[in-house]
Structure formats: C-alpha cells, structure tokens
N, C-alpha and C positions, 0 to 999 in steps of 0.2 A: 723346617723341611724334613718330608718322609725320610724315616730310616735313622734318625738320629733323635737322641732323647732330649727332651724338653728341658729347658734350664732350671727349672724345679726339682727334677727328677736328679740331675746331674749333683745340685749342691745338697739333696737329701740322702744321695749315695756315698758322696764324698764324706758329709757329716758322720753318717755311720761307720764308715771306715775308718775316718780320724779318730773318733772316740774309743772303737775296740782297739786300735792300734796303741793309743796312748794309755789306756786302761790295762795292756797287756804289757806294756814295757814297765809301767809303773808297778803293778802288783805281782808279774810273773818272771820277767826276765831281769830286771835291775836285783832283785832279791837274791837271783842265782850268782850275781858277779860283785861279790864283797868288796873287790877293789876300787870298783865304781860306786856303788851303791852308799850313799850318805844318809841313808833313813827315809822312811816315809814316801819309798817309791821316787827319790830324787837324786839326782847325780849331785857330785861334788860342786865345790865353788858356787857360782851365782845362784842355781836352784835352790840350794837348801839356805844360803843366805837370805834369798828373797822370803823364803818361808818363814825362817826365825824371826825377821823384821816383821813380816805379817801377823805372827802369833804374838808378838810381844804388843804391836797396837789394838790386836783384838782382845787382849788382856786389859791394856787400859780403856778401851771403850767399855768393856763388862764394869771394871772398878768405876768409872767416872762418869761415862755416859758417851752418846755419838758426837758430842763436841770436842772429843778428843780425835774423830776421824780425820785424815788428810788425804786427799787424792796422791798429793806427791811427798809422802813421809820422808822422813831424813833416812837417806840410804836405800831408796828405791823410788821408781818411776811410777807411772799410774798404774802399770800391773800389779805392784805391790800394794797399793790403796785398795784396789779392786778384790785383791786377795783377802786384806785384812777384812774389809766388809763380811765377805762371805764366811770366812772364819769365824766373825763375831755373831753370825746368825745361824751356821750350819754344823761349826765344829772344823777344828785344824786339820783337816784332811786333805791334801793337794789334789785328791780326785775330784772334788767339787769344781776345782778350774778347769776340768777337761773339756766340759762341753763349751764354756766359751771359747777357748783356744781351738778345738774343733770346729766350732761355727766360723771363726775368722779364717783358719786352714781351707775350709770349705769354699769360703766366699772367694779365697785367691785362686782356686781351682776353679771355680765358676766364670770368674774374671776373664782368664785365658779362654775359656770354650765360648765367651761371648765375643772378645777381641778378634778371634780368628776370622768369622765371616765379615768383621768390619773392614779387615785388610784385603779379602779375597772373598767376595760375595759367591756364593753357591757351595757345592759339596766340598772342593778342595778346602775352602776356609772351614767348614764345620768339621771336617777328618781332621785337620791340621790342628783345631782348637782343642777336639776331644782327646788327640793324642798328647799334647802338650799340657792338659789338665789332669789326665792320667799319670803322667811323669812326675807332675808337680805333686800330686796327691800321693803317690807311692814311693818318691824318693826317701831311701832310709834317713838322709841327714835331718829330713823336716821334722823326725820325731824328736831330736834333741832340742825342738821349742816348743811343737804345739803337744808333746808329749810330757811336757814340765809345766813351769809357772812361768817363761820367758815372756819378753814384750815382742819377740820378731813376728809372731804370727799374725799379730794385730797390725804391726808397722809393715810388713809385706802385703796384708790383704788391703790396708789404706794405699799403698803405692799403686797397686793395680786397680784399684777403684777409680783413683784419679786420672790415671793412663787412660782407663776404658772411656770415662764420661768426656775427657777432653778430646780424644779422639773422634768420639761419636758427634760431638761439634763440629768436626771439620768438615767440608765437602767430601762426599763418596758416593759410590755408586749404590750400596744399602743406605735403605731409609734409616734416618737416626731417630733416638727416642725424643721425645718431646722435652723442650728446655727445662720445664720444672724438674723431669726426672734427672735430665742430667745434671741441673744444680743441687739436687738432693743426693746426689750420688757423689759430687766434689766436695760438698759440706760433711758426708757421712766419711769418705777417705781422710780430709783432715781433722777431722774429731780422733780417729784412730791414730793418726800419727802424731798430733799434739800431745794425746794422754800417753804416748809410750816414746817417741823419738822425734821432739820437735825439730830437730835441727835437719831433718830429710825434708820437712815442709819447704824451707829455703832453698834447697837443692833441686826439688820438684817445680817449684815456682821460678826459678830461674831458668831451669832446662825448658819448662814451657814457654817462656818469652824466647829462648833461642830458636825452639822449635817452629814456634807462630813467625818468626823472621823468616826462617826457610821455606815453610808453606807460602807465606806471602809471595816470596820471590817466586816460588815456582808457579803459583798462580797467575802472578803477570806473565810469567813466561809462556804459560798456556794461553794467555788472553782470556781468562776467566774471572777477571777482576770485578766486571760490573755484575754477571750472573752471581757469583758467588760472596758479594762483599757483605751481605747481611750473616753469614755463617762465620766468615773472618772477624767480622767485628764481635760476634757472640765469645768465639774460641779466644780472643784478645782479651775480652773482659773476665772470662775464667781463668786465663793466665796470671792477668794483673791481680785477681780476687787472692788467688794462692799464695803468691808472692806478697802480697801487702799483710794476708794472714799470718804469715812466717816470720815478718818484721815486727809484728804487734806480739808474738809469743817471746817467750823468753828464749834465746838463742843459747845452743850448745857450747860452752866455753869451759876449756880445762882449767883448773886452778894454776898460778903462776908456777908453783912448786912443784907440780905434776909436769907441767909443761916444759921446763927448763932444766930436764933431768940427762939430757944429751950434751954433756961437756959444756963449752963455752959457745953454745949455738947463739947466734944473734942475726936478727934481722937488718938488713942493708935496706934503706928507703931508695926507691926509685924516683928520679928527677924527670922521667920521660912519660910514665903511666899516670893515669888520672888518679888522685890520692884514694878515693873510694875503692877503686879497683886493688891499689897496692896493699889497702889496708885487709880486704879479703884474702888475698894471696897469703898475706902474712899471718893471719889467723889460720889459714888452714896450714901453713909451713910450720907454724909452732905447735900445732896439735901432732903433727907429723913426727916431727922430732921429740916431742914429749913420749909418744907410744915407742919410738925406736928406743929411746933409753930406756924405758919400762920394758920392753920386751928384751933386750940385752941384758937387762939385770937380773928378769925372771927366769933366763935362758930358755926363752919359747924356742921351740924347734922348728918352726915354719917360718921364719923371718926371711924377707928377701929385699935386697937393695937397701941393706941398712947403710951402707957407705953413703948413701945419696939422701942428703937432707938440704933441701934448695936453702939459701939464707937470703936469697934476692928475687926480684920478680922475673927476670931474665931466665935464672937456672928454674925456677917454678915451672915458667911456661913451657921451657924446653923440655922438662921431664913429662909434661902433660900426655904425649903421644904414647910414651913407656906405659905410663898409667891406664891409659885405655886398653893396651894391650894387656896387661896384666888382670885388670877387670873382666876382660872377655875370655882371656886364656889360662890363666892360673887356676890351679897347679899345672906346670907343664910336663910333659911326658917324662921327662928326666927324674921330676920328683914325685913320681906316682908311688914308686917301690923304696923311696929312700927312707931310712928309718922307719919301717912300717910300723902302725898300729890301726887297730880296727877303724878309726873314726877317719885316719888319713887315707885308708884303701877305699872305704865307703866313697868319700870325697872325689877320689881319683876315678873310681868307676862312674861316679855320674857325671864327672868332666868329660868322660870318655864318650857317654851317651851324646853329650854337645858336640863334641868334635864329630860323632857320626852324623850329627845333624847339619854341620856346616855345609856339605853340598846342596843340600836341600834349602839352605839359607842363600847361597849363592844364585842358584836357579830362581828363587822367588824374587831376589833384586833383578834379575835380567828378563823374567818373563812378564811380571806384573808390577812396575813399580808405580807407586801413587802415593797422593798427598799426605793420606794417612799413615803410610809405610814410612815416609821421611819423617813425620811428626813424631811416631813412635820411636823410631833408631835416634832421633836427636835425644828426646827426652831421658830414654835408657841410657844412651852410649854416654851422656852427660853426667847422670847419676853414677854409672860404673867409672868413670875417670876421677871422679873427685873422691869418692869412695876409696879407689885404688890409690889415689895419691896421699890420702891421710893415711891408711892402714899399710903398714911395711909388714903385718903378719897375714899370711896367706889363710890361715884358718879363721880369723875374724873377719877378713875380707869375703870369705867364701859364704858366711853365714850373712852378713849384712847385703850383699849385691844379691840374694836368691831371688827375690821379686825382679829385679831390672833384668837380670841375665835371663830370666825365663821369657822376655819378649823375645829375645833373639831366638830363644830355643822355639819359641812358638812359630817364628819366622820360617824356621829349619824345619818343622813338623809339617806347615802347610806347604813347603816344597817337597817334602817327602809324600805329601798326600797326592800332589800332581803327579808325581812319580808313577806312585800306586796305581792313579786310574790311567795314565798313559800305557802302563803294561797291561792291564786288564782290557782297556781299549783293544790293545794290538791283538788280543786273543781272538776277535772276532774273526768268524769265518763264514763261508756261504752256508754251511749247515744249520746256521740260526734262523734261516727261512724253513726249517721243517720243524716245527716245537713237536715236544712230546707230550702225549695225549695221556692224562691221568685215567683212572679208574672210573671215576666219576663222569668222565666225558670233557672235563675242564682240560684248559691249555696250560702245561707248565712250561715257564719261561726258561727251559734249560739251553738256549744258545750259548755261544761261548762267552760272550761279555756277560749277560746276567748268570750263567752258571757260574762261572769262575768269582765274578764279583759275590755271589752268594758264599761260595767256598770260602774266599778268603775273609769274609765279614765272620763268619758262624765261626769259622775255624779260630781267628783271632780272639774272640768273647771265649770260647771253650779253652784256650790254652790259657789266657789269662786265670780263669777261674782254677783250672786244672794246676797251674803253677803255683797257687794257694794252697792247694791239699798238698802237693810234693813240698813245698816249703814246711808245711804243718809235720809231715814226717821226718823231714830234717830237723826241725825243732826236736822231735821226739827222741832222733838218736842223739842230738847234743846234750839234751837233757840226761839221757842215758851214761853218755859216757862222760859226763861231767861229774855225774855223781858216783859211777862205779869204777870209771877208769877202763883201758884197754885191758880186761881181766877175765878169769876163769866164767864168771856170772854171766858176763857180757857173751863169751863166747858161746855159751850154753842158750843163751837167748836167742841168738841170730840164728842160730844151727836149727833150733826147734822152729822159728818163725818161718825159715827159708824152705823148710820140708813141705808143708801145707801148700805153701803159693808156689811150689814148683809143679806139684800136681795141678792146681788150678791153672797153671800157664798152659799145660798142654790137654788136659782133660776139660777144662771148663770154656777158657776164653776163645778157643777156635769156633764153638759153638756159635757165638755172635756172629762172626764171619760167616760161617755156612748157613745162619737163618736169613742175612738180608736179602738175597736175592730171591729165595723162595717166598720171603714174607711178600717181597712187592709183588710177584707174579700172582699171589694167593689173593691180593687186593684185587684184582680182577674179578674174583668170584663175589666178592663181599666182604664186609667186617667180619662175619660169621666163620668164613673160611681161616680168616687170620687168627681169629681167637681161639678156634680148634687146633691149628697148628702149633700156636704158642703153646697151650695148654698140655698138647700132647708132648711136645719137646722138654716142657718142664719136668713132666712125670718122669720121662726117661734119664733125662739129665739127673734128677734127685735120686732115682736107684742108684746110679752110678756112683756118683758122690757120696752118697752115705756108705756105700757098701766099701769103696775104697778107704772112706774115713776109720771104719770098724777093722779093715785090715792093718791100717797104721796102727791103730791103738793097740793093736795085739803085739806088734814088733816094734814099738816105740824105742825101747832098749836098743835093740840090734841095731836100728837104722840111726839112731843118734851117734852111738859109737862109731858106726861107718863114717859119718860125716865129721865129727871131732877128732878121728884120728889117735884115739887116746885110750888107756886101760884104766883109767882113774874112775872108781866105780860111782864115786859121788858125783862126779861132773856128768857121768853118762845119765845118772839117774835124775839129778836136776834137769838135765836138757830133756830128757823121757817125759817128765811131769809137765815141763812148761809145753812140750808138741801135744801132749793128751789135752790140756786146757786149751790150745789155741785149735784143735781139730775143729770145733765148728764153724771156722771160717771156711773150710773146704768143704763141708756139708751143706752149707747154706747159700754159698756162691751162687748156685745156679739162678736165683732169684734175680740177681743183680746185673748177672750176665746176659740173660736172655731178655729182661726187662729195658736194660742200656740198649741192647740192639732194636727192640722195639721203638724205644724213644727216638734214636739216633734216625732210623728208617722214617720217621715222622716228623724228621727235623726239629727235634724237641732234646737235640743234644745238650744244650745250656742246662735244661733241667735235671739231665743225668749227672753233669758234671757238680753241679751244686749239692745233689745229694749226697755225692761221695764225699763233700768235706766234712762230713758229720765223723769219718774214721779217724783223722789224725786230730781233729779238735777233742773227741773225746779221750783218746789215747794221751795227747798233751796234758788234759784236764786231770786224768787218775793218776798220771805219774805225778802230778804237783800235788795233789791232794794226798796220795798213800805211798811216797817212794820210800818214808823211812820206815813205814810197816810191811808193806808189801813189796818193797823192791821191784824188779823187772815185770812182776805178774802184774803190777799195777798198768803196764803198758799193755800187756796181754788183753786184761780186763778191759781197757778202755777201746781197744780195737774190736772187740766183740760187741761192746755196748753201741759202738758206731756204725759197725755193721747191719745191727738191728734196725736203728734209726734209719740207715741208709736203705735197707730192704722194705721198711714202711713208705719213705718217701716215695721209690721207686715204684712201687705197686698203686700209690695213690695217682701219681702221673699217668700210669698205664690204664688204669681204671678210667681216668678223663678222655683216654682213646678208646673206650669202649671194649677193653680186654680186660679180663679178670685174671691177673697172675698168679693162679693156683694150680698145684698139680692135682691129680686124682682122676684125670679122664684120659683115658687112650683110644679115644673114639677117631682121631687123627692119625693114628699110628701109618696109614696107607699113603697120607700126605707127606710124610718124612722123608720119604725114598730121595727126594732132590737134595735135602739137608744132610744126608747120610753120605750121599756121593761126593759133596763138597768136603763135609766132615773129616773124612778118612785121611786124606792127604793134608788137610789143615792140619789135623791133630798130629800128623807124623811129623811135619816140618815145625811144629811148636815144640814138639818133645825134643827134635835136634838142636833148637835154639835154646830148650830151657835146661837141656842135660849139661850143658857147660857150666852152669851156675852151680850145681852140687859139685861137679869135678873140680871146679874152682876152688870152693870152700874146702874139700878134700886135701888138695895140694897145699892150701893155706894151712889148714889143719897140722899137716905134716912138719911144719917149720917149727912149730913150738906154742907154747902158752902166749895168747894174744895177738898172733899173727893171723888167727880168723876173724878176731876183731877188727882188726888194723884193714883187712881186705872188705870185710863187710862194710864199713863205715865209709871207706874210700869208695868201694862201688857204688854204693847207695849216693854218695855226694853227686856221681856222674850219672845215676839213674833220674835226678832231678830233671835233667837235660834229655836225656834219650826217651825217658818214659813220655815225656811232653809230646813228643814226635808220635809216638805210637797211640797216644789218646787223641792229639787231633786227627789224625789219619783216619783211626777207625771211626770216630764219631760223625766227621764230616764228608772226608773222601772217598770213603767206602761207598756210602749211599749214592754219592755222585757217579761213581765210575761203574755203579751196578746199574744205574738208569740208562746212562750212555750204552752199555754194553745190551742190555734189553733192548732198547731203541735202534742196535746195528749201527752205530754213528763211528765207524773207525777212524775217519779223519778227525773228528773232534777228540776222540780217545788218544790220538797221537799227539795232538796240538796241547791239550789240558797237561796230559801225562810231563811232556818236555818241558811245558812252563812250569809245572808244580816240582820238578827234577831241579830245574834250572834255579829258581829261587830257593827251594828247600836246601840245596847243595850252598848256595852263598851265605843262608842265614848260618847254616850249620858253621861254614868255614869261619865267619866273623865270631860266632860265639866260642868256637874250638880256639880260635888264636887268643880271644880274650881270657879264657878258663886257663890257657897255657901260660900266658903271661903273668896273671895276677894269682894262680893258685897257690903258688908257695908261701907268699907274705901274708894270704887271705887265711888260709888254712891254719899257718902258725899262730895269727892273730886270734883266730876263733878258738882253736883248741887247746892251745899251749898252755900249761898252768893247772893246777888241782893234781888230779891223778894221771895227766899225759904229759910226758916228758917233751922236750924238745924233738928230739929225735924221732917219736915216735908220730909226733905232727908233721915232721919233714917227710917221713914216709908216706903218709896219707896224701900229702901235697904231690910226690911224685906218682902216686897212683892216679890221682885226679888229671895231673898232666898228660900222662901217657894216654889215659883212655879220653882225653878232650879230641885226640886226633882220628878218632873213630867216629866222632860224631857225624861227619857226611856219607861215611858207610851205612851208618844205622838210617840216616832219613832216606837215604835211597833205596835202601832194603826195604824199608817199611812201605814206601809207595809202590814199588815193584811187587811186592808181595800181595798188596791190597788188590792191584790189578789182575794178578795170577789168580788170585780167590774167587773172582768174579767172571773170568775168562777161560777156565779150565786149564790154566798152565801149573798147576802146582807138583808136577813132578820136577819141574826145575827147580823150583823152590826147596823140595825135598832134597836134591841132589846138591845144592848149594849151601843148606843148614847142615847136612850130614857131612859134607866135605870140611865145613868149618869146624864142624867138632872134633873131626879126627885128627886136622891141622892143629887145632887148639891143645888137644892132649899129647900129640908127638912134641910141640914145642914146649908145652909145660914141662913135660919129661927131660927136655934139654937145658931149658933156660932156668929151672926153678933151682936147682942145685947149684947153679954158679951165681945168680941174680937175687934168689929169694922171691920175696913176695913181687918185686918189680918184673920177675920174669913172668908172673902170670899177666901182669897188666899187659906187656910186651906181645904175649902169644895172643891175648884176647884181641888186640888190635890187628895183628896180623891175620888173624883168623876172620876180622870182621871185614877186613878189606878183600879177602879172597871171596868170601859170599857175597859181597855186592857186586864185585867184578865179574862173578860168574853169572849171578842173576842178570846184570844189564847186558850181557852178550846174547845169553841163551834165551832171552823172552824177546827178542827183536819183533818176532812176529805178531805177537800179542800187542805189544807197544808201538809197531810201526817206525822205530826209532832205526836211522841208517848208522853206518859206521861214523860219520862225521858229527853227527850228535853224540854218539857214545864216547867218542874221542874227546870232545869238548866237554862232557860231564865229568868223565875220568881224568882229565888234565887238572881240574880243580882239586881233587883227592890227592894227586901228586904236589900240588902246588901247597896244600895244606901241610904236608908231612915237611916240604922244604921249609916253609916259614917257620914251622915248630924247631927244626934243627936250627936254623939261624937264630931263633930267640933262646934257644937253649946255650948256644956258645955266645950270644951277646955281640954278635957281630951286626955292626950296623952296616957293612957293605954285604952280606949275605941276605939281610932284611930287606935292603933295597932291591937287590936280584929277584928276590922273591916277590916283592911287591910288583915289580915290572913283569914279570911271568904273568902273574894272577889278573895283570891289567889287559895283557896281550889274550890271556884266556877269555875275559869277559867280552873283550871286543868280538872275539870269533865266536862265542854264544849267541851275542846279540845280532851277528850277521846271519848266522844260520836261523836264528829266529825269525827273522824280519823275511828271509828269501825263502824260507820253505814253508813256514805257517801263516805268516800275516800277508797272504797273498788277497 
C-alpha cells in the first residue's frame, strides 16, 4: 500500500536497530554498571551461565572434535548449543551471537507488521501494524534478551510466525499467502520454538485447536461453511500439525525435587474430568507449586498469589480467569512504583503503554470483529492464561508473555490508528476544494485532510528520529554524571556549554523561522532566486556569529564567573577554557540552521533530523573513548566533531535541492529585507525566552557547589520532551502554516491550529502525568549510586516532576509562536516572552531563598503558564480562535495541574475527580471541534 514501507524494508531497519542497540548494551552501557555487569558484556545469572557453558563446550570441541557438540548441552537449551558452535569457530565473544538475536527480534517485529492488515485490511491495519512493530522493537525490556544470549527472541519470533501463518489460513478480507508459504512459516516457527522452548509448542497447538473451534462456530453462525470449508480444513490441518509436533518432542517437565518444594503440596485426582485433562492440569499445577516454592526460597521480589497453589482440578479451573487477568494486566498500577528498580520501572512504563492502548483495543472489537481476530485472541489469550497460571513471578511472566501480549497491543494499535484517521478525516473543510498552486504550476494537495495527514505522518517520523538524538544527549549527561558526579568540574562544563547555546538560541535559530516564508515566496521566481537568498543570508549570519564568538573568547573569564557565581579562580579558569573550546559550535551553527530551514521547506525534514544524530553519537563515543584522559573535554570534542559531520550531511542534502550552502556572496542582500523584517521580532522573542536559561543557571550557582549541575541535569531531562515539541513544530508545522498564510486560507488556519492545539495539549498532558508519576523512582534508579547520593537523585526527580507540569504550556506556546512568525503577530510573542522573563526573575528572587533549586523549577512553570495564556488570548485575530475554544484549551492546563497535585498527595479521590474533570473537558473540546470546524 502506498505510504507504508515494504516488509523487507521493515525487517532491515529492525535488524539494524536491534544490532546497534544490542552492541551498545554489551560494549558501552553494561561496562559502566559494575553492579549488573558479569563480564563480556553480559548480565548476571542466566546470561553469564549460558556463556560459560558454551565456552566449556567449545573447548571440548577444540580438544576432541565436533563429535562433542550437542544442540542441547547439559545446562542449556538450543541457544547454548548454537552459541558453543559459534564460539568454536569465531571465538568466545557474545557479540558474535548478536546478529542471530537481532534477526529473530526483527522477525517478530515484521510479523506484527504483517498481522495488522490481516485483521483490518487497509490503512488502519497497516498503520496499526507499524505502530505495534515499532513498540515491539524499541521497548527497552527486549534488550534483556536480544541484547544478551538468551532464547526468548527466538521463541517469541516462533510464536508470532505460527500465529501469523495460522491466521493467514483462515477466511478473511485480505488475500492469504499461498499454502506452501503458510506451511513453510509454520515449520520455521515450530523449529525456533522446539530449539528454545518446546513446551510452548504444545500450548500453541492446543490454543490453535480451541481457536479453530471458535472460528468454526462463527462460520456456521455466519452461514459461510460451504464457501469457506476448504480454508477451514487447511487451518484445522495446521492446528493439529502443531499439536502433534508438540507431543512428539520432549515436553517441558520439572524435576520432582524442584516441583515439590512448596511444603506438602499434593494433587487430588478428579473423578469427574477425563483422565488426560486431569493429568494436564496436574502437570501445570505441579510446575506452579514448584516455582512458587523456588520463588519464596529465593526471596523473589515480584511474586503474586503465592498463597494460591491449586491442588485439584476444580481449584485449577477456578483460578484460570484470574490467571488470564494477570497475563493481560500484570503488573497492576499499585505495583508500578513498589520497591522500584530500573528493570521493574521499565516494565511498568511498558505496561502503561499497553493500558493506554486498551481503549483502541475495545474500539477494534466493536467496530471490526472478524474470524481472524477471534482466532488470534483465543490463541494469544490461551497462551497468556497458561503462562500466568504456571508463573507466580510477574517478572518471569512479563518476559515469557511478550509475544502473545503484543497481539493484544497490536489490536489496540489498530484501534488507535482508526481513531487517528477519523480525527484527520474530520479536519476536512470546504477549503479543500481550493488547492494551492506550487511554483512549477503543479497542484499541492494541501486541503485539510491531505495537509494534516502529511503534517501528522511527517511530524511523527521526525519526532521519532529527534527522540533518538535527545536520548543520545541524555546518555551523554548520564555518562558525565556517573563519572564526575555532581561536582565542580561538571558545573564548569555545563556553564561553558550553555553560554554559546544561549547565543545560538536567539541569534541563529530565529533565522530559520524568518527564512521560511521568504524562501517559499522566492520559489515563484525560480531555484536561482532561492539559492541567491540562501547564500546571502548565510554570509550575513556567519559574520554575525563569528564576530560574537570572538567577543566571547575575549571575555570568557568574566562571563564564566558571572554564570558560576563564584570567586574560585581555578573553577572560573576551567570553565573559561571549556567555553573557548566549545565556541566553534556558535561560529559554525549558521550552516545547520539555514540548511535545516531549506530542507524543512522542501519537505525533507527527515534528512535534517537524521543528520543531527551525529552530534550526540560522536559525543558519547569520545566520552567513552577518552573519559579517563580528557575528562569533560571528551564530550566537547565529540560535539564539535559531530557538528562538522552534521554540517557535511546538511550541505550534501541541500546540494541535492540545487543550492550550494556556502557563504561569500552578498548579491542577494536586497532580497533579505523580508527576512530581516521577520527576524528582528523573532530574535527579540527568542532572546526573551533564552535569557531565562542563564538567569536560572545564575540563581542555581548562588546556592553552592553542585547545585548548578543538579539544575542543568534536571532541566536537560525535561528538555528531552520539550525540545521534541520545538523540533517537530519547526520542521513540519511551520512550513505548513507558511503555505496556508501565503495562500490566504484563514478558515483552514483556524481549523488546523485548533486541531494541533487540541491534540498537542492532550499528548503533552498524558506525557506530563506519566513523567510526574514515574519521575522519582525512575530518576533514583538511574542516577543513585557512584558519585550521586540519594538526596541528590531525589532533588533531580523533583525538578523533573515540577517541570513536567509545563509541557502543555510549552507545546501551545511553540505552536502559536510559529503561527505568529508567519502571520506578523510577533509583537504579542515578544510581550509574552518578556513578561515571562520578568515574572521568572521576580519569582526566583522570592522562592529560591525559601525552596532552593525547587524554587527555580516552580518559578519556571508559573512563567511558562503566563506566557502561554497571554499568547493564547492575544493572538486570537491571527488564530481565529474564539473564547470557547480558548477556555477549552486552558481548562486542560488547569486539569493537568490538578492531576499533578492529586498524584503528589497520593489521593485516589483527588485523582478520580481530576480524571472526571479532564473527561468533561475532552467532551467539550470534541463538541467545539465538531460544531465549529467540521462542517
């Protein structure tokens, strides 16, 4: 289907991502965490045990020969046998196993992508499958098996292969693959499971038989038995083939000594149930009893229902519904922050994503029920129920259920895709009949449906790539703080890097916004006019930035001392030296700013975002390579090297658009008048926004050693989220609004802006609530230890919690600011930003003496709320929004504040009341949207 990647492309991208992440875990991350690292890039427990067993077997192969090799050696499954063979040939490095694991993980992601259109043919299934495959790929918990030498990646891929192939054999709207292909996929899935976890094959086979029975009943009910009897017969053959293969392979049975470790547990035979069924329930119950006893003896921290060990068939069958609930929903919300550690919190956050997909899942069930959906739910649900029955340890269950649960997540993602397309279709207005004519005479489909669809799809891709970049900077900060702690050297580093970026924020970045409209207008005169405009602007900007850089080089000590707020000559000298080393970032940033603006205007924002990944990548690489000898200077060198790579990539991409990104020509100075008209107020507004950064740093520096680093790290964690909003809006929304303004389409501007404000506010609210709820345990789990005390980690968490409240303010401010940038309302932006700065300084002066660094965070939130409110009210003429729409948007901001207060005091009643108020506000927004814009 046009617009969606081919399956082979999905697999290749997934394989590359999984390979890179697995190698990063083994070679970079785990060596920095000695409490988790067992050596060779492996975790403690199973991973190092598998490695040692494989090393021993490889040694025997070298000594005796390949006759010693076993696929299932003592102490390991098939993954250990394959690992031993690899070690015997290539050497005992776990990295050799990464491509196999990555291929299996990529195959699992591909199967989800392919199952989507099986369940819902068309774009909903494609998009839902893409969303689910991306989540499957990037969930951090997956690294614990595909980034190690475990067998889970293969068993999960095998499970999804069997589910996809069997569903393909059922009657459905989408044409099924050829039967020989379906049979080959079934066999491939069975092989993967037999080699790793053969007991899963029996569960899948029995689940397929149950699912076939349900589908057969549905077929009879639909009076389709005659028409679909051939496909029903083939699917029945496949289900019984899987089941027969399972019984022919060695079943998974625990040793009696292990299974009877729970007191005097004993099974009571049933006189009612058939003997084979009773024996199966006995086997499952014996395993459960043994695992409960083992978990209690090992003092496992995530045990649940340990008092329930059914000893007869009635008790076992009565517990099955509870087991299904655990398989679907555990860990429950009350367990998410209980005895937190990094692994438990990652699992909680991933479970939260599934919870957020449940409304989409229910919508899917209601709108598009089908026999394929029924069959998939029965297989996956049966697998979840049995696994949850056997495992009373939620941590173990979480890993084992990963593949089956993702079928439910896939259904939720498809329902979400349906909601997305409904929302985008509702944006259709009559102005769609008046298309925009491009400079070459072609018609641009910028009606509301196609325009917003383009904005949404392009924005989502850019945000995903930009998120990787921001996470790279977060890893940089984590490496620095782990190595140096919150210390004097880190204070010097953050102050030195902040100063050039402050000038970049108000001298360089506004140029990109100011250039967009004149660049599009110059396109009417041809590519030559656009090229002349770009080169002239780059010449002027380079002169300004280089001149500013030389001035800062001369006064580096004075500026560093002012920001640090100290008289320590050594610390000031260190910060001044770092500042001078970092100054090329300011002098050279004109290339990236103007180049990115050109790429965004030409709808190549993805190229721009990908090029920027080089900066955090090089920073992390040089920190790891030279942290012992260069210290924080390694981070500076890495950022400079990454910036040069970024410039090269941007220049190449712009050259493909017919423009040479080189200064030296002032031939087009006369054409720069429209740019300078926009730039003046844009720069002033950016200055008003940027000046709060050094002000907050200065207030933090006055609090003593280490406080500036605490503020820098805490605020930078928040910038991972707020920065994404600015990147997405600048890259995609700004050119879209510029085209609408140039085409004089006020109705569509009003419609699109309200749509983006509404969606952006709710997305920011959800993220803000999640960040607020999880910030404390997550930050403590990440940062505590080494050079960072628990009190310092808690302080970072409080900064992040307070900062999360301003996320809706930031999103709304950025959206309105971009509209003002292309519609001539920058005077209001300057007033809003200036008022915010004054309020920020005033509140800092009052709150910092009382609350310390948390006073800075509180002042920042209040100032952001003021600026957003002022802009929303004062730009009504440009946005076309009425009082009712403004009240609906602002009401959500207050709702987030109320929810944050409720979470802070851990009041269930207050949380429920806040949730009800937000529901009312959502209903109001939707009614306003339908009655005002969707006519």
